[in-house]
N, C-alpha and C positions, 0 to 999 in steps of 0.2 A: 577414567572419564565416564560420567554418567550420561545416558541418553534420555531425552525427555519423553514423557507421555503427552501426546498431542490430541487435543479435542477440537475438531473443526465445527464452526457454526455457519450455516448457509443463510444468506439473505436473498431470497428469490427476486424481489423487485429490482435489485441492482445487479444481480448475478455475482455478488461479492462473497468471498470467504473471509471469515474472522477466525482467529485461533486463540486458544488458551493452551499453553504448555506448562508442564510442571515436572519437578524432580521428585520421584517417588520416595527418595530417602529423607528429604528434608521437608517436603510438601511446600516448598517455595515455587512460585510460578510467575509467568508473564502473560500479558494479553497483547496480541498483535492485530493491528488494523481494525479496531472495533467500529461498528456502524452506528451513527445517529440517524434515526428515521426522519424522513422529510416528505411531506405531501406538497408537491409543487402547485397544486390547484388551490389549496387553502393557505399555503405558506406556513403550515404548522409543523413543528418538530415534535418528536416524541422519543421515548427511550425504551421501546419494546425490545430491540436487539440488545442494547446494553444491559437491560434487566435480565435477559436470558443468561448472559455471561456472568453477571453478578450472582445470580442464583446458583449457577454451576459451581463457581469457586467457593461459595459459602457452604453448599451441600457437600462438596468434595473435601472441604477442609484445607483449601489452598490459600497460602499467604501470598498475595500478589505483590511482587517487589518491583515490577516494571510494567508500564503501559507504553507500548511501542508503536509508532507509525513508521511505515517503510518509505512514505513520500506523501506529499499533499495530493489527495485523490481527486480525480475529475468526475467520478460517477457516483460517489456517495459522500455524505458528511462524516467526519470523524467524531466519535463519542469519547475520545481520550480524555478531554478535560472533565467531562461529567463523571467518568469512572475514577479519575484521579481524585476528585473531590469525595466520592463515596468511599474509596478504598484507602486514601492517604498514600498512594503509591506515586513515585515520580514518573514523568513522561519523558520520552526520548524520540529523536528523529535524526537523520543525517545532517551534518554541518552545512551541506550545500543548499539546505532549505532557504537560506538567506538569499540565494540567487533567484529562487522561485518567488520569494516575497517581493524582491525588487522588481522582477518582471511583471508580476500581476498588480503590484501597486501602480505601475504605469498604465496598465490596461484598464484598471478600474478608476484611475485618476483619484486615488485615495489621498487624504490630507498629508501634509508634510510630517505631521507628528505620528503617523502610523509607523511602528517600529519594524525594521527589516533586519534585525540582529538575531532572530531566532529566540528571543527571550520569552516567547509564548510556551516554550518547552523547558523542562528542567535540565536536560542534557542534550548537547549536539554531538553526535558521534562522528569521529574521524575514521578514515580508511584504516583498517587493521586494529581498531580498538577492540579490547576484550573485556568482558565482565562475567560475573558468575550469577546464575540463578540456582540457588542451592548448590548442588554438586555438578550442575551442568554448565560447562564453559560455553560462552557465546562470543562469536567473532563477527565483527562488522565488515562487510564487503561493499564498497561503493559499486553500484550497478546502474550507472546512468544510461540513457538512451530513450527509455519510455518517458522519463522526465530527467531534468538535469540533476535532481536531488535524490534519485532513487537509491536505496540501499537494500542489501539482503542481510538477514540475520542467520548465521549458521550456528545452531544450538545443538551441540553434540553431533548426532548423525542426522539431524533435521535441518534443512535449509528452507527458510521462508523467503521466497524470491519475488514476492509481490507481483507486479504486472510486467515482469521481464519475460519469463517463460509462461506459456499456457499449458494445458494438458497436451500430451503428445499429438493427439488427433486435431489440435487447433494450432499448434506451432508456437508462435511467439506473439508478443503484444505490439501494438502500433507505436510508431516513433515520430508522429507528425504533430504532436502538441507543441505549443510554444516552449522552446528550450529542449525539445526532443532531438534525437539524432539516430538514424539507422546505423551509422558507423559505430557510434558509442554502444548502441544496443548489441551489435554483433560482438564487439570486444567483451562486453559484460557477460554475454551468454557463453562465450568461449571460456571465460574464467569460471563460471558456474559449472560447466561441463567438465572442468578439470578437477572437480571435487571427487572423492572416492565413489566408485560405481554404486556402492550400497547406500549412498546418501539418499535419504527421503526428501523429495522436493515437494514443497507445499506452495501452491499457486494462489494468486489473489483473486482470480475470477475464473468462471467457467460458464460457457454458453451452451453446453450439452448438444453438440452437433448430431444430426441424424436421429434425434429423439432419444438418445441414451440418457441414463440418469446422471445427475450432476456429480462431478468428481473433483477431488482436490489434490490427490497424491500420486506421484510416480517416482521411481528412482532415477538417478543419473543414468544408470544402465538402460532403463526404459527409454529415456529421451535420446540417448545415442543410437538406440536400435530403431526407434519408430517415430520420433518427432518429425512431423511432416516438413519442417523447415531445416532440420539439421541432420537427418539420418543419412544423407548422402554427402555429408561433410562439405558443404558449399564453401567457395571462396568468399571473401568479404564482398567483392563486387557482385557476385551472383546473389548473395543474400540481400544486399542493399537494393538491387534491382527488383527483386521479388517483393521486399517489404515496402519500398516506396510506391510501387505500382498498386499494391493492395491498399495502402493508406489513402491513396487518392480517391478510392471508391467509398470511404467510410464517412458517415456523418459524425458530427460532434456528439459526444454523450449528452443525453437529455438534461442531466443535472450539472453539466460542467460549469456553466457561468454562475450558477448558484453555489456549487460546492467549493470552488476555489476561494470564494470570499470567506467561507467558514474555515476551510482547512489551512489557509495561510495564517489563521489566528489560532491554530492548535485545536480546532474544534469548538470555537466560541462564536457566538453571534456578534455582529457588529455592535458597537456601543449604542445604547438606547438614545434616541433623540428626545427632544423636549416634551413630547407626549408620552414618554415611557415605552415606546415601541422601537424595535430594531427593523432596519430596512436593508434589502439587497438591491444592488445596482445592476443594470443590464447595459453593457456597452453596445450601442446600436451600430450596425453595419461594419463591425470590426472583423468578423469572420465571414468569409464568403460561403454561401450555400453550395452543397455538392449534389 
């Protein structure tokens, strides 16, 4: 079994980590959770982040064979569709994305012809699916809780766990978005912590508490020893009490209501209207302020 070379890319405005991993033997690789830049004041999208990834794979000589999302993100737009067009690589996400599409189709009151069958991606992964990136085996783990569609990709000794675990000094991610569940999140994290202790865990976000530098990687052993939410091996109820109380104090991500409209479309803007422009909708008074 080959283990991947992992290159992280930091997006400071959204606190997001994007990844390119590849097999050194075959130079085949995959991109995980790429960011499409968005300026909410002007409504403008741009591809600076995606172009950084594109430059890296071209300069390194990586043949990208997959562009992968872990879930429809609430705090940044996905550039999976743009990169797929540039690289000719297929896109993938977890099969339960259809439930997220149905949920947010209702919240946004999208037209009846908006597809909620996941057809915006080339492949919908099921629990336990496996595929190869060169000589690196990749296994799909369903990891619901943060969202109902969240999955993790375990590529050799590297686990890309999206917004399920944070870095050990931040604990775990919130579970109060529509479709989220602290019970499911606890179960998902227990499954991740059951991976071998040497597994490298790559997170989706980091907010650098206490002024430290941003970080993206820790081992399973690190999380067992020092993750602030799991080092004392809490019971499900203890964890849920802590997680739910914390979530009640958190505001919605600034880009959430914009981002979900893009990300349930696989990273595409809404269909252009009669004047040739795309528009985002804002559901008024749906979410209560905190």
